[in-house]
N, C-alpha and C positions, 0 to 999 in steps of 0.2 A: 549209401556204404557200399562196401565190395567186401564179397564172402572174403573167408578166412583163405579157402584157396585162392582166390585170384588175386590176392595181394603179390604173389610170385609173379614176378617175367617170366616170360615161355621158356622152351629148350633152345638153345643157341644164342639166348643174347648174352651172357657172357661174353661168348667166343666175338662177335660182332661189335659188343661194347671195346674188347680189349683192340681188336683188327681200328677201329677206328680210332683211340688212344695212340696206336702205334703212325696213324694216317698225320695224325695232328704233330708228331713226333719230327715226320719226314717233311712235315710242313714248314716247321719250325725252324728248322737244320738248313733245309734249302733259303729261305726268307732271310735269317739272322747272317750266315754266311756270309755277305755281302759287307756285313757291318765291321768283319774284321778283313775282308779281303779289299777292302776300297783303301787301306793304309798303304801296301804296297804297289795296289792299281792305280793311287792318285801319285803318289812317288815316280811311276814310270811315266805318267804322262800328264805330271804336271797340272794336275788342277786343282782349281781352288776349291775352300768351302764350301761354295754356291754349287758350281757341279758336282762336287761330290754327295751332295742334299738333293740335286737332282735325280742322283742315280739311282739312292737309294728309295727317292720319293714316287720314282717312275712307277715301281710294284705297285704302290696304292694305286695311284690313276688309274692302273688297270683292273686292278682289286673290285673296284664299283662296276665294272662295267654289267659284272655277269651275277651279281649277288641275288637280285629280286628274281630274273629267272631260272637262275638255278633253285631258289627254293620254291616258285608256282611247278616248276617242272617235277622237284621231288614229293609235295605233298601231292600232285596228281599222278604221277605215275610209279613213284617209288624210288627210295636216292640211292641204290645198289651201283647202277651204270653212274649216273650224275655225280658220284663221289668216287668211285673207280677213273672214269675219262679224265675227272678233272686230278689225279696224282698221277695219270699216266703223263697227260701234257704238260703240267708243269715242270715233271721232270725230264722231259727233252728237251724242254728249255732253260731249266739248267745244267745239263748238258750243253747247250750251246752257248753258254754265257762268255766261256772262255775266246770262242770264237769270232762274236760280235766285238766284241770287247776290241780283237785286235782290227777288225774292219772299219773302226772309228766309234765316237763319242753318240751318233745318231743311232746305230745298228744295238751299240749298247741298251740304251735307254729302250728302243723296239722290245731287245729279246725282255727286259723286266718289265716291262709294259703288258706283254701276251702270258708271261708267268703269273703276273697279279692278277689277270683275267682269269686260268685256268684256277688257281687258288683259292678265287671267289666262291666257287660250289662247296668248300669244306665246312663251312658252318651251319648254313641251311640244308643242305642235303642229312649231312648227323642229325640234326636238331628232329628233322622230318624222320629219320629214321628210331627216334628215343621215343618220338611220339607214337611208333608202331611197337617198338621192342621193350621196353622200359615200364613197370609200372610206376606212374603218377607218384608214389609215395617213395620211390628212390631214385629220379630224376636227377636231383641235386649232385646225390652218389655219384652218379653217372655223369653228370655234365664235370663237377670236380675234377673226377678221374681222367675223362676227356683232357679239359683244359690241361692239366699238371702238364700235359705235353707241349705247350706253351713255353713255360720252364724249361721242363726236360730235353724238347729239341734245342734250346736257347743254349743250356747247358754244353750238351754233347759239341753242338757248335763252337762255342766258348773255347772249350777246351782243346776237342779236333784240329779244328781249323788254323790256328798258328802252327801246332807240330805238323799239319801237312804242308802248310808252307813252308815251315824250316826245314824239314826231310825231304820236300819233293818242290810243290811250287803252288802260288795262289790256285793258277789254272786247275791242278789235280784234285783239289779241294770239290769243285762244281765236279767235276769227272767221277768221284765217288759218290759224291750225296746222290746225283741223279739215277744212277746206278741202284739204288734202294730205293726207290719209289717205283722203279720197272718190277725191281723183283714182288713188291707190296702187290702189285697190280695184278700179276698173275696169279697169287695167291688168294686175292678177294675176288676176282672173277669167277674162280673155281668154288668158291664154297659159300658164299654173302648170297643174302634174300632181302628184296625191300621191305617182307612182312611176313611175320611168322605163317606156317602152314594151316594153323587154327587160330580164328577169330581171337583177342581175347576181352574181357568185359567192358574193357572202357574204349578198345577200338571199336566197340561193337555200340559201345553210346555216342562217341563220337561220328561213327559213320550215320548214325541216325539224325544227329542232330546239321551234318554236312550234308541234308539229301538236295538234290537241286531243286532251286527255284526259292530255298528258305531267304534268301537275300533282299527279297522282297516283303514288301509290308503286307500284303494280300497275303501273301504265301504263310510268313510269319504268326498272324493273327489268325488262317485256317490251322495252323500247325500247332496251336496252344493248347488247345483242348486237349488233343491226345499224345502232345508229348510232352507238357508240362515246361519245359525248358528248351526252347526255340532259340537258337542264336543265327544271327547274319553272318553271310561270307565275307571276307575281308577286303574292303575296299578301300580307297584313294579318302572317300570322306569319311568312310567311318573311323581310319585311324589319325585324321587328323582333328577329330570331333574326341576324340578318346585320351581323356587325362593320361589315363595307366600308360597308354602307345607313349604319349609326348614324355613321360617321366622317363620309361625304360630307355627310349631314344636319346634324350638329353645325357643321361649316364653313360651308356656305349660312347657316347659322341667324347663325353668328359674323359673316361676313363682311359680312354686310346690315346688322346695326348697326350699325356704323361708316361703311359706304359710304352710305347714305339717310341719318344723322345729317348728316354732311358735305352731300350734297347738298340737303337741306332747310333746314339750319340756317347755313349760311356766308354766304349773301347779309346774312343779319340779325344775325348772329353782329360780322362786321366793319364792319355798318352801325352799330348800335345802341351796341358797346363801345368800337370804333376808330374811331367818329365819320367815316366815310367814306360818301360818298353812293350813292342808288340805282345809277346808271347805273357807278358806278367799283365798287361794289360787286360787278355782274356780271362786270367786266372780270377784276378780282383772282382770282374763282372760275373764270375762264377757264383760268388757268396748270394747275391740278390737273389738269381735265378735259382738256386738250391733250395733255399727256403720256399720258393714261390712254388718248388715241385713238390715240397712236404706238408706245404698247408693248403693247396687249394683241392685236393681230394679230402683231406680233414675238415675244411670250410663245408664242402658240401655234403660230407656226412653230418655233421654238428647241427646242420639247418636240420636234415632228416630226422635228426634225434629230438630236436625239440618240437618240429610238427609234429610227431607224435606222441611227446610228452603232453600235448594239448595248449602248445603255445602260440599266442595268435601270429596267422602267418603273413598280415600284412606289417603289425608289429615286429615283427622278424626281419622281414624284407629293410622296411628304413633301418632299425639301427644296424643290421650288418652293411648296408650300403653307405649309410652312413658315419661308422667307423673307417670304412675303407678311402674314403675321400680324406677324411682327417688325416687319416696316415699319408696318404700322399702328398698333401697341402704342407705336412710339415714338416716331410724330408725336404720339400722342396725349397722352403724357407731357409733350414737347417745347412741345406746345402750351400748358399751363397753365404754363410756367416764361417760356416768350416777352412780350416787351412790344413787339417791333418788328413790324409789319405785314411788312415783308419779309419779317423770320425766318419768320413763321408761315406766310405764303402759297410761302415755299422749302420746308419743310419739308411741309409737306402733298401739295406737289409730287411731290417725293422718294418719298414714301410712298406714291402713286398711281403711281408708275412702277415701284415694286415688289412694289405688290398686283395689278398685272395679271398677274403670276404664276402668278396661282392659276387661270389658264387650263390650266395644265397640272399643275397639283393636282387640287380638289374639282370643276371647270365641265367637265371633260371626263370624268370620274369614271364617271358616269351609263354613258355608253357602253362602258365597260369589264364593267360588270358586269349589264346587259341590255340589249345592241345592238335587239334587238326589240322592247324594252316602254320603251325608254328617254324615250319622250315621258311615260307614267304616272308611270316611276319622277323625272324632272324635277318632273312637275305634286306629287308628294307632298313631295320637296326642298323645291320651290318654295312650298309653301304654307305649308310649316314656316317660310318665309324671310321672307313675306309678314307672317306673326306678327309676327316679329321684326322686319322693317321699321317696321310699324306702330307697335309698342310703343318701338322706339328715337325715331322723331320726337314724339310724345306724352309719354312718360317724360320727355325732353329739355325740352321746355317746359315740364311739371310741374315738375322738378328748378330751373329757372332760378327759378319763381315761390317755391318752397321757399327756395330758399338765397341767392336773388337774385343770382346768379351762374353761370360756366359752368366753373370746377376739376370739379367733382363729374362733369358730364358727361361729360367727357374722360378723367377717372379709371376712370369705369364702362366706356367705350368699351375702354380698354386692356386692363382685367382681361376683359371679354367676349374680345377678340382674343388674349389669352394661353391662355385655356382651351381656344379653338379650335383653338390650334397645337398643345396638348399630346395632345388628343383625337385627332385628324387623324393625329398622328405616329406614334400608339400603335396605332390601329384600323383606318388604311384599307387597301385590298385591291384588286387588281386583274384578279385571277381572275372569269371570267364564271361567274354563281351562277345566273343568273336567264334564261328565254328572250327 
């Protein structure tokens, strides 16, 4: 148990959390802008849906490269420069996007790939920072606020990108968004620290549990008498044998399949299938993302509130995550039956509100299982989720080419969500297993 005074996060934690929130905003603005810009870009270059899917999915192929190294480096040396340099480099590749498109599809694919490599550091480094800066009883709230940047950045991209394209050009959107990240990097590099100047109570405990050598059976046995709760290092073997890690990984994979399907293809869906113009498509996609922006931090606070009231943490995570998956699956099935634009937007909006409950499900589960190596564990599951994201975006384009429609795309997403719900409900855990 922590003392009353130790329940507070250290001075500077609030500023750091807000800076990471802004970083996620910029991350998502740069990532999602392509889903709007791809329409005029494809018209200029006569790209098929498969080529468009390749352009959008190239990012995610790069995204898998640096996840695990970024998590390891953040846990080992601190997250300040891992996150900072990631923001700087992905912003530079955002600035280079128009030039690469002019040079040909190969250069554009390479640019998007390396942009994905740079953005890969985001979540592993932030989780590592939070393990040092944010009190365990407030981490769901912090992660919820940070993850609201996923929706918030998407909202900004969906509103501003069509306007910038209309009054300037699609190239101008990438120039403006890239500069935002450069400005953020300057501020971050001057004010951020990887950890507080004074060690926190939970950090001291994690440091003790994370002593060199605790990964071996002998050292664990030796430490048992004086520590009381030794924990092994996070290893491939340990993760493969952990039901809780499998539950987090599968939930992350399944949630990203539907999340990036909607983020990447929704504007194209309403533009081509429902005859909506590009600017209106961006505005229609605003409703679901705006609801996520509001609900994600609320879900985090709600989880922390219930835990503080003594509700069983494991049962709470299972309920939150199951509701999130049920919301997604129901929405995917409803979209295939709906013919009204208003109904489709409403269904996806309600689904996004329920999906936000994932903050109390798998999204903060990493910090239960391996608090002092949460960056590395997030890097592992986010790598798998990035593969899922890339596959979802590309496969959705391929299914459209093969079937000539969208129903199979949404049926597949519903099936993936149902599978994720079943596995997480049966295998999730909240007991600490790793240092």
